N, C-alpha and C positions, 0 to 999 in steps of 0.2 A: 311343324314348328310353330309356334305363337311368334309373330311378330312384335318387335321390340321398335318403340319410338324414343326420340331423345328430347325430354324436356324443355320449353321454353320458360323464363321466370323475367319480371320485372327487375331492368337493372341500373334505369336509371330516369328520372323526369325532370324538366327543365321548361322555361319558358315564362313560368308563373313568377310576378313579382309581389303580388299581393292578392288576395283573393277577396269577395264582398262578402263573405260569410260571416264574417268575425270581425272582432276591434282591431287596432293596431296597438302598440303600448311601448314606451321606455322599460331598460333594465334599472336597475338603480344606479347605476354607474353615470346613467346617461348618455351614456359613450354607442350604445349599442341600440337599436330599435327593433323590437319584434314584431314581424310581419305573418298574418297565416299565409299559405301558398295551400289551397287545398287539404292533403291528410297532412303535410308539414307545415313546421312553424322557422321562417327565415330569420336568422341574426345577420341585422343590415350594422355593416357600421358606418356610421353617419358621417365623419368626418372623407372616409376614404369611396363611402358610395360601393360597396364592394358586399357582397353576401360572405360570413366570415366562416359559418356553419351552418347547418341545418337538424331541426329537433326531430326527426322522423323516425316512429312507432315500428319497433319491428317485425317483419312479415309471420314471425310465429304467434305473436300476440293480437293479431288484425287477423282473424279468420274471415274468408268472405271477400268482399266491396272493401274498398280502400274506404275509411269514413272523414269529412273533413271537420276542420279545427272551426269551431262555432263560439267560441269567447276563449282570451287570453287576461293575464293577472299576473305583473311580478310582482316580488316580494321585496321588503326592506334589503333583504340577503341575497345570494346568488339564485335564489331559486323562482322556477316559472312553471306557473299551472295552465295547461290548457284543458279546453273541454272540447268535448266531440259529440257526435250528432245522433250517436247512439247512446248518449248519457255519461260516459266512461269519461273520467280527469285525469291526465298525465300530470305528473309533479317531475320538473325537468331542474338539472342541476345545469344552470347558463354559462358556467365557465368550462366543464367537462363534455356538454351536451348530452351526456347520457342520461335516462328516464330511472328514476330513483324509484316511484311509484305508481302504481292503477287503483284509483279509486274508479268501485263501480256502486251506484245508491240511484240514478235518475234512470226514469224510463223515456224518457223524451230529450230531445234536443239540450245541450248545456247553454242557457241564454248570459247566463251571469256566471263573472266572478269575482271575487276582493278579497283580497289580505285583512289582517287587522293591522296597526301600527309595529307590530310585535315581529308580525311572519308567522304568531305561532297559530293562529286559527285562518281557517278558510272557509268560506262561506262561498255557495253555490244553489244558483237559480235555474230552474228549467220549463222546458213547455207540458211537462207533466205538472205544473203550478204550485212544486214543491219546493223547497227553501231548507237547503242539508247543512249542515256545521261540522265542516273535517278539522282534526287533530292532525296536522300537518308535520308534528314530531313524531307521535304514533301510529302515524299513519292509519289511523279509523278515522269512521266516522261516530261523530260522538250522537246526535240526536236528527230529526225529521221535523220542522215545521209544516204544518200545512195550514189552509184556513183561506188562500188563496184563489178564487175560481175562474182563472183566467193566467195564460203564460207569466210567470215572473221575467222584468224586464232587465231590473238594476238591485244592486246592494251596494250599503253602505254600514260600515259598523262606529256605532258612537258612544263614549263614555269609557274610554279607555280598553273596549273590546266588548262591555260589560250588556252593550244595546246594539241592538241591527235594524236596519230602515230597508225593507222591501218596497218595489213599486210594483207594479203588475197592469195587465194590459185592462183588468176589472176596472178599473178607473180609482184604484184603495191605493194608500198608503199605507205601512201595517209597520207597527213600534213592536220590537221582540224582544222580550227581558232575558239575556241569554242563564241567566243564575237560575234562574226560577222558572224557564222554560215556556213562557206563556206570550201571549199576544199582550201587550200592556196599553196599545193604544190605534185605533183606526181613524185615520183621515181621509175626509171625503170632502167634496170640492169642485175635483174635477170632470169637466164636461165631454170629455173622451181620456182615450187610452195612454195610460204616462208608459214614456220609452226611457227618460233615463232621470236619476241624482245624483247629488251630488251634495258633501258638507264640505267646508273650507277647512283648512291644516288647523286651526284654532279650535272649530266646532263649534261657533257662534251661527251660522246660517246654514239652513240646508236649502238646497235650490231643485225644482221639479220643474221639466220639461216634457210637454204632451201635445197635442196637434192644436190645443186652444190660443188665442192671439196673445195670451200672454205667459211671462215666466212667471210660476208660483214661489215666494218666499218664505221661510218660517224660521221662526227661532229655536234653538234647541238651550232646554233647560236641563243641566246637569249641576254636579255634586263636587267638583274638582277644588281640590284647596284653592291652587292659584290662580282661578280663571272665575268668570261670572257670566251670568247671563246675558242678552242684551236689553232685558229691560231693566234688569240693575244699571248697570251702564246708560241707559239713557235719562236716568236722575229719577226715574218715578221712584215710589216709596210703595210696597205691598202691603197694606195692613188689612188685616180680610180676617172673616172669622174663621174658626174651626171648621165648618163644610165645606167651603172654598180651599182652606187648605188641603182638607184631604181628599177634593178635587183635583186639585194643579198636583198633588202629589201624581200621578198616573200622566198627567198631561206632559210629554217631552220636549213635540214639536208644538209651538203655537203659530197661528198664522201673521206672518209680518205683514204681509203685503204681493201685488203684483207691478210688474213692469212689461209693457206693449211691446210687441217682438216687431221689427221694422219687415219681416220675411212672411208670408203666409201661409206656406209649409210647415209642415209637424216637425217637430224636436228628435233627432235622431239621438244626440248627445248632448250631457252639458257637464262642463269638465274643469275645476279649478286649477288654478296653476300651482306649483309646489309652495312658494313662498306665500300664497293667497290673496296677492294685489289683482289679479287678475280673473276673469269668468268668460269660459269661451261656449259660445251655444251652437251648434251646427246642425242647421237643417237638413231634411231629405233632398237637398238642392245643389246647388255650388258654390253657399255662401257660408261663413263661420261667422255669428257676431262676436265681437270683443269688448267685454264691461270692465271697468276700472271699479275695483273693489276700494275704497275710503276707508281709512282707520277711522276709529272713533271719534279723535277730536277733531278730524275735517270733515266726518260727516256732521257731529254739533256745530262745526261753523257755519256749516251749507245749511242745516235746519235754523239757524239764527239768522242766518240772512233772509232766508223764506218766509219766517216768521216778521222780520221788518218791514220785507216789500208788502206784506201782505196790510203790515199795521197801517204804515205808509198808503196805502190805494185808499184803506178805511178811513185813516184822517181824512185825506181828501173828501171821500165820500160824505163823513160828518160834519163836515165847513162847508158843504155844499146845501147840508141837512140843515146845519143853524141858522143859515141866513134867510131860506124859504122859511122853516117854522119859529126861531128863535129858539128851539131846545138844545141841549147839550148832551150827546149820545158819549158815554165815559164803560159801553160794554166791551169793548176792543181791549181795553187797558188788561186784561186779566187773561189773554191769551197767552203771556209770555211766561206767565206763570207755573206751567208744566212744559218743558220742551221736551216735545215728541219725535223721535226721527223716523225718518218714514224710507218705505224702499229705495226711493228716488235721490235720498239724501245718501245711500250708501254706495249705491249701483251707475254708472253711469257709463254709456256708451259711448265707447273709443273710437273702435274704426271696426268696419268690414271685411272682410277677407272675401275675394271671389278668386273661387279655382277658373279651371279650364272646363273639367268636365265634373260631374256629376259626386260630388264629396259622399264617401262610404263610413270613415270611421275619422278621429282628432287623438293625440297626446300629446301633452304637454313635454317638454323637456325637463326632468327633475333638477335639473345643475342649470343656475341662473348664469347666462352669457354674460360678459363683461361690457359687450358695445351696445346691447340692447336689453330692455325689458324684461322679453323672454322669449322661446322658439319654439314653433307650433309644429307637427309632423302631420300630414293628409293623407289620406289612401285614396284615390279616386275610384271607381268603377270601370275603370279602362286600360286597368291591370299597371299602374303607376304610383308611385309615393313622393310627394312634393314640401318642402323644409321652407317654411315660410320664420323670417325674424322679425320680432313687431317690435318697433321703436313706439315714444310716449303720442307722435303722430299719424303714423306711415306706417306700410309693411313691406318687404321684399322680401321676394323669394331667395333664397341663398341656394337653393340645389332641387334637383328634379331626377329620380332615377326612374328611368323610363325601358332605357336601350336593351337591357338584356330579358326583355319580351314584348311581345304584338299588342297592339291595342285592342283586336278585335278577335273573331275568329282566325284560326288557321284552316286554310281553306285547301292547299294544295303542300306536299311533302315532295323534293326530287333527293335523291341520292347521288353522286358523280361514282365514274365507273371502278376505280379505286376505293368506293364506300369513305373517302379521306372530309367528303362536303357534304351537307345538309342544306338545302336551299327550302325556304319555308315562304309561301306567299299570305297578305292576308289583304285588309279594304285599302290599306294606301301606304304598305311597305314590304319591301322582300330583305329576310335574313339570310346569311350564310353562318352556320352553326360548325361546332364540331362535333360529329356523332358521339365520339368516344370520350369525352370531357363535358358535352354540355355548352359550353361557353361562346359566346356571341361573338362570331371572328368580323361582319359588317353587316350595318344596314342601309338599304337603298331605298330612296321613296319613290313610289311607284305609283301605278291607277290598282285597280280593284283585281289583282291575281288571281284567276282561276285553278291555274294548269303551269306548269312549268319543264323546263330541259333544262341539263347543262351538259355542255361541250365535252366531247369524252379528252381534252387536254387540260379541264377544269381551269380555262382562262374568263371562259364565255356562259352565260347562261341565259336563254329565253323564257322570255312571261308572257302569255297567253292573261287577256284582260277581260273583264265585262267588258268594255266600251269597243270590243272587237281587233283592239290593236295588240301588236307583238312587241317586247319591249328588251333591247339588248343591254345584256347587264356584262359590264366589265366587272369580273370577283378582284381581281388584284387591286384594281383603286375604289371599288364600291362607288360607283356612278354609274349610270344608265346613259351609253352610249346612242344608241338611237331608238327613235319610236316607230316604228312601219305599221301603217293605215293596212289590216289585213282583210279584215270581215266585216260586213256591214251590222253584226250581230254581236252576240259574247262568244267568246273562244271557250268555249266545255272541253276541248281535251289536247293536248300535245303527246303523239306518239312519235318516237325516232325509229328509224327505218335502218335495220341491220345490216354493217357492213358500208353504209355508204354516210355522207358526208349531207344529210337531209333529216328531213321528218314530217309529218301529217298534221294538220289540223284541222280539226272539226268544230262546225260552227253553227250558232242559231240562226244562220242568216241559209241553212240549207246547205250549206258549200263545205266540200272537202278539199281541202287545198296543199298538194305536195310543193315541198321549197326543198333549197338547196342553199348551204352556206359555203363562203369560199374566202381565204386570208389572202387578201393583194395589199401588198406594199404599196404605196402611192409615192410618188419621188417627194424627195426634202423631208421624210419622216419615218422614224427609226424603227416603228412599231410597223406589226402586218393588223391592221382594222378588219374585223367581218363584214363581209357584202353577204346580204340575203337577198332570194331572189325565188319568185314565184314562178314554178317550172308547171304543171297541171292543175286544174281546179274536175273535181266531179260535183256535179249536181245533184242532190239530192230531193224524194219528195215534201220530207218535212225537215223540222228541227234535228241537226245533228247531236245526240247526249253524251257518248264514250265513240272512241276509235282503238282500233285493236292490230297490229300488224304480225302476221307469222316468223317465227325466226328465220325462217329461210327466204323471206322476205316475197313470197309468192301470194298471202293470198293479204285482203286489209279488210277487217269485220267493223261495221260502221252500224252503232248501234241508233235509232230514231225514235222520234216523239210517240209513233203511232207503235210502239211496244214491240217493233219487231228488229232484229240484227241480220242486216244485208252485207253478204259474204261477197266482194267483188277478189278478180285476179289483180294484184299490181300493177303489173306491165300492162294489160291494155285495158284495164276497167271494167273489163266485160263481168256481167252478172253471174255468179254463180250458182249460192244456195242462200235461202231464206230461212231464217230461225224463227220459228213463232209460238208463241205459249205463253208466255210472260201477261198475266193480264194487266199490270200497270209499266210505263216506261222502264226500259234500262237503262241503270245509272253507272253500269261499271260493266267493266270483262276483260279478261286476260285468257293468253294464249298460252299452254304451255311449251314448255322448250324443244320437245319430241316433233312439236306441231299436230298431235293427234287429239288434243281434246280442247275445246274452249268453253270456259265457265262465265257465264251473266250473272250480276247480282239486278235486284228489280227494285222498285217502289212497293212491289206487294208481297215485300220481306222473304223472298225465297229466292234460292242459288238451283242454276239449272246449269248440272254436265251435257255439252254436245259433243258428237264427233265430228270433227272439223273434214271428215273425207266424203259424207255423204248426208252430213246434217241431223242425224237423229240424236234425239235427247235420250242421254244413259240414263239421267234420274234426276229429279225434282228433290230437294231438300228444302223443309220448314228452317230459315237458315238463325233468322235473326225475328224478335220481337218490337221492331219497327226496320224501317227504309233499310236494303244492302247499299253504303256508300262506296266501298270500295273493296275489291279482291285481286288476290296477286297468289300465282304460283311462285313454290321456291325451286329454284332454276336447277335444272336436271333431275327434277322429281314430279310424280302426280300430286305432292301435296300442297295444300293451297291454304292462304291465311284470309278469310272475311271480317269487315268491322262495319258494324251500323249505327243507325241512331237510338239503342237498346245500352249503347254506354259500352259494348262488349267487342274485345276480341277473340275471334274464334280461330282455331286451328281443324282442319279438315285434310282426310285422306280420298281425294278423288275417285280411285280406285276401289275401294271398297266403300264408298259413299256414309264413314261413318264420322262423326264428332273424335276428336282427340284431344281438344283440350278446350278450355273458355280462360281465358286472362280476363280479368275483373283488375279495374284500377282507375279508368275516367270517369271524370264526374259530369260530365254531359255527353251528348251526341259527340261519334268520332267522325271524321268528314274524310280523313283521308289516311292512307297508310304507303308506305316505301319499304321495299326490301334489299335487303343488299346483296352482292354476286353471290356470295358462299351460302347466304341462308343462314349465316351466323347468326345473326339479329335484324329485327324488323324496327321500324319507327311510325310511329301514328300520331296523328295531330288531330283535336278536339276543339270543340266550341267551350272546353272550361279554357282555355288559350295554353292549355299545358303541351307539349312534346314528349312523349313517353317511349324509352327503347327499350326493348326482350331482348336478352339472351339465349341462344342455345346453350344449353348446361347439358354436361356429360352423363346428366342422370336418366337411366333409361325408364320406362313405364309401357306398361298393356292395356291396351283399351276396355278390357272388360273391369282390371283393377280402377280404372276412370269412371267408367259407371257405376259401378259400386260405390266409390266412393261421392258421386254427384247425387247418387239416393240417400246416403246415410246425411248428406249436408242437408236435404231436403227435410226426410225428416228430424233432424236437431233442430234446424227452422219450425217445424209443424211443433214441436214439443215445447220451445222455447215459448209459443205462442200461447199454448196450449197451458201451461204454467201460468203466465200472466192472463190469461183472459177468460178462463174456463168456468172459474167460482166466482169471478169479478163481478159486481153487479154492476148492470146498466146507469149509466148517469148517477154515481155515486159522487156523493156533495161529503167534502171530509168535514168534521166539526169545527165549530167557532176556535181557533188558534189550538187542534191539536196536535200531540206531540207523536213521532212513531219513530223505530229504528231507522237507522241511515241506509243500511245497505241495503242488496236486491238478490232475491235468488237468482241464480244463472245456470249454465252448465258445469261450472268450474266448482261451487258453492256444492251443487250432488256429487259431482265427482269425489271432492274433499269428504266429505260424508262416506263414500260407498269406503274410501282408504281407513276413515277411524275405525267403520264396522269391523273393516277383514282385519286390521291391526289389533282390535280388542281381540278379536273371536281369535286369532293367531296367538295370544300371549295368553287366552286361557287355557286354550291346549298345551302350550308350553310348561306352565303353572301346573296343570295334573299331570304331564309327563316327569317334570322334579319333583312333584306327592309321592309319585308311584317309587320313584326312583330311590327314596330317601327309605318307603317304609320296603322296599326288598333290601335297602343297605341294612337297615336293622334287623330284619328276619336271617342277615347272614349270607343270602347268594349276592356276592358282591361284581357289578356289571358298569365296566366304565359308561359313564353316560355322555349321548351325543345328543348336542344340540341341533333344533332344527335349523335346517339351512338359511329357510327364509329371515331368520332372526336376525340375519348379517352378523353374528357375533356378539349382538347384545341381550341385555337382560331383558324379560317380557317388560318393565318398567320403562327401560330406555328407549325401546322399539317405539312402544305406544308414543311417550316424548315425543322422540323422532318424527312421528308422522304428524303429530298434534304442529309441531314445530314449522312442517313444510306449511301447511297451510298460512295464505297469504293473510294477512293481521287485519286489512279490509272485510274480508272472509268470513272471518271466525265467528260472527253474531250468526248469521246465516246458515253457517255449514254445522254449529250446534245445533240450532233450530230444528232442523230434518231428522237428528239423533233421535231415534225412541228411547222411552224411558228407561227400557234396562241396561241398553250401554250408556245411557248417562248417568247410573246409579256404577256401573264399572267403572266409568271415567272419573266420576266423582273418589272411589276408593283409592284411584292411582296418585290422587293431590298431594296426600301426605309426605309420601317421598318426594315429590318432584320439588316441594318448598323446601327441602335443606340444600337445593340447588341455590345461591343469592341472584344466580342470573335470570332465573325462571320466576322470579315471585309474581312478578307482572302477570307474567301469563296464567299462572294458576290464579291469581284473583278473578283475574278476566276471565276465563274458564267457570269460576267458582260461581259469580256474580250473574252469569248469562242462564246457566244449568237451573240455580235456584229460583230466579225470575219466571223461566220458561214451564219448571216442574214442580211450583211450588204445591201447588194442593195434592199432589201424589206423594210428593214426600213427604210434608205431614200426617198423612194418613197409612204407611208405609212402614210396619215397624222395623223390616229389614234395613231399613235407611236412615234409622236415628243413630248407630253407632259410627257412622259416616259423619254424619251431620256433626256429633259431639266431638269426634276428631276434631273436624273443619274447627270446631268453635274454637277447640282450646288452640290449636297452632299457629292458626290465620291472623290472627288477629298479633302474637308476638310477631311473626316473621315479618307483617308489615311494619310493624313500631319500629324491629331492627332496619330497615332499609328506610324507612323515616329520619331516624337519628341517623344515617351515613350521611344521607345526603342533605341534613341541616348540619351536620359536622364539618360538612365537608363548603356547605355553601357558606359558613362563618370562617374556615379557613381563608376561602379565596378573597373574603371582605377584607379579612387581617392582611392579608397580603397588598391587596390593592392601598388599604391606609397605608403599611411601611412603604409603597411604590411612589404614594404620593409627598411621604412627608421626604425622602431622598430628592424626588425630583421636582422642578417647579411649575410643570405642566400637567396640567388638571387634566382627569381622563374622562374622553366623551360624554357620557352619560352626567358627568358633572357639569360639566361646561353646559350642557342642554340645561339641566335643571337651574343653574345656577340664570344663564338667558332668560328662563321663564319667570324668577323671581324678580328681578331686572325692569322685565316689562311692566310684570305685574305694578311695580312701585312706580313705574315711570306714570300708571294708569290712573293710579290713586295719586298722584301730585297735580295730574292736569285737572278731574276730577274735583281735586280741591282750590283750584287753581280757578277754576269754571264757574264753583258755587263761591266763591270772595267776588268774581267780576259780577253774576248775578246781583247780591246781596246790592251792592254799589250802585248797582244800575236803579234796582227798585227802590232805593235811596234818593236816588235825583229824580228819579219817577214823580215819588211820592210829595218831593221838595216843589218841583213844578206844579202839581195840582193844587196843591194848598195855594199857592203863590197867585195860580189862574182862577184857584174858585177865591182868594182874598179880593182880588181886581174885579 
């Protein structure tokens, strides 16, 4: 009989506050901060400092290894977009925490995401050098913009979403006209890769940050009714000829100037605050420079003062020249005629924020706090978040979220005897977790912990450190009770002695020490403190890397740096056997519950299974693609788990020497492993600072099935690579500002194409059977018609429509692209029936447009297609006009209802408020400009009068 095993599945992942691969961003309300946590997005309540929910892709939607979040963007509504390392984008409902849709289009990791102001469009940039524009409401890709020669780093919408600016590592900015879908301006001038761009809320200035020593600023030219470009506000009059006007028509961004940065590191992020009064420039280090953005009136006043000071200097210099030469110089008088506002007049360095560690990304809170100018959130590369309140002259750290995770790698994991507590050690802290919920219960400062052990009563724990000390931890109070100087080198391993109050430590100082602990109540104390004493010491020939004690406490196995494992008797410490065979040192080992087998894992990537009775090697298995870091048997079985630097967790049968399961989930080297007593779950810790729990399910599986599944996955991955790479020419450079389809061919689109072809064939067979039945009916032989059971009780037309409707909206173009011409012609013949359904008019139009674009040449040369095209021409326009009229009627009705409600109430609608504020701000600017021109005229008159008097004298 074939043996069945029980499957292990990923159950929980905790310990990661924020990962470094992506940016952080506030949601539209300003109450929550969205932080990437490897494959998840954590939603943190800023005031409470707790993670309220996590946005996790379902396991069915991500086959294979879990992919890290690489970019985040929040829309003005509750929607959140997250980009992943495989090029996919998921749209989440932030309130519900559910995934609304998945968009596939990029072939590389998504590096930039940006919503327009309405939240209806989403632009994405990627490592594949392309920019894709997505319709968020229709959940489809509109088009792909090609032109950059390197990774796209940032995106910004301009002119109410009509234009898009993209920055890239190719040192160029590109301005795209989204209505005509072409590149209208290319801006050079940067000497290094551009890493970030942003535009202020009023779209006056665009700033770009690179590895250059300065920030570059550009003025934005747009044609909005209530806004003016900076060139108009600065008081200049543009009276150019026709050639210059036509040339300036395509010049959306005009170079305004530069500001020297204080820090010499490259700029990682530049962001304006929501109100536009602050600009933050974050470098790839520990600092953020905050600039104050002056409004037009203040900038003009500053420019006037600057020019006035310049005049004074020149007048002093001129007076000196008069005394020397006896001649007067009036050249400086004309400088005041044209007031030129420069970058330093608008942007003033306010302060510099210095964080404790290197900063990964920043985000301004969209809500302005009452007590300060703004709130800035920072994500640090040591798995923590910091929040700063920015005042006019200083900044204060208001909150730090850091207790829910380690600052660096998790080096060891230990479960308590009853599996209720989990202890993890790192370079400066020990944390106690609840393994079932993933909540951090205690954090204790410590040395660099390499190994640990929890005492059976769950009150105390021992931690072996890199400095050679044993720290005694009181779990209840969360304190370090005592530090015992145990070894002269780092303690590599702690192994409990079964059925005794003791343990063994192995160290790099060549010693193996046996320890006993006792609870002794001192006089005058209520509690019973733990006393630790060294009982015996065994001297080895080389550094000790791992120690294992057999369950009957008869043997102790010691792994040495000389690639051997020495087995001794515990009672007498006499040598028993030596296990020799690994080419590199053994890093981990474990002995089975019955004491028959010992398994060793080595830096040579192999697992070796030995018999403990004679020391013979039963099997050597090439287990991992890198060093094996931990191995452990499931209690009372010969099944075992191993983890390695190849990021994988593997499940083995040590009797059959077979790989049972491969568990993927970690994003970096896996360092440690802990197994529950009953074997119902395992816990793994990694260099990515995450702790993952894998639970045993009731689902059985068989070895042969798993082998077939692994082969299928390999075949499919090869197929995907073949689809992408076989016919693609090497070093293919895109055309200048080329436009292409937004989607990409995937396994899902090919499957959807196959399903449509199958549905069309079944429907055609059914139509033939119906026609045959009708002929028989007319000839007189009446037999009851039996419909095909595969049609699910639907008519042929409805069955094909059902199959087509099941295709993901984003995948429709690529699905139809793979459809043969004969099947495309069949599909076109069904469109007339479907168009009678008002809900399907949009789908019918999309299908018709895509098929006509793809098969245009064949359709116009195929006589059989003419009746279908004629029918399409007759009914499609009429159906679309009906839908358009309905939408127009509904919009007009809603507008009318809004007017009625506004008449009944004194309160304005939100958009009306915004428009009113915009008009008032425009009017105030006009009044300020008039006042400034009047004062300028008065000043000029005074200057002329004084010059005349001076000339007369």
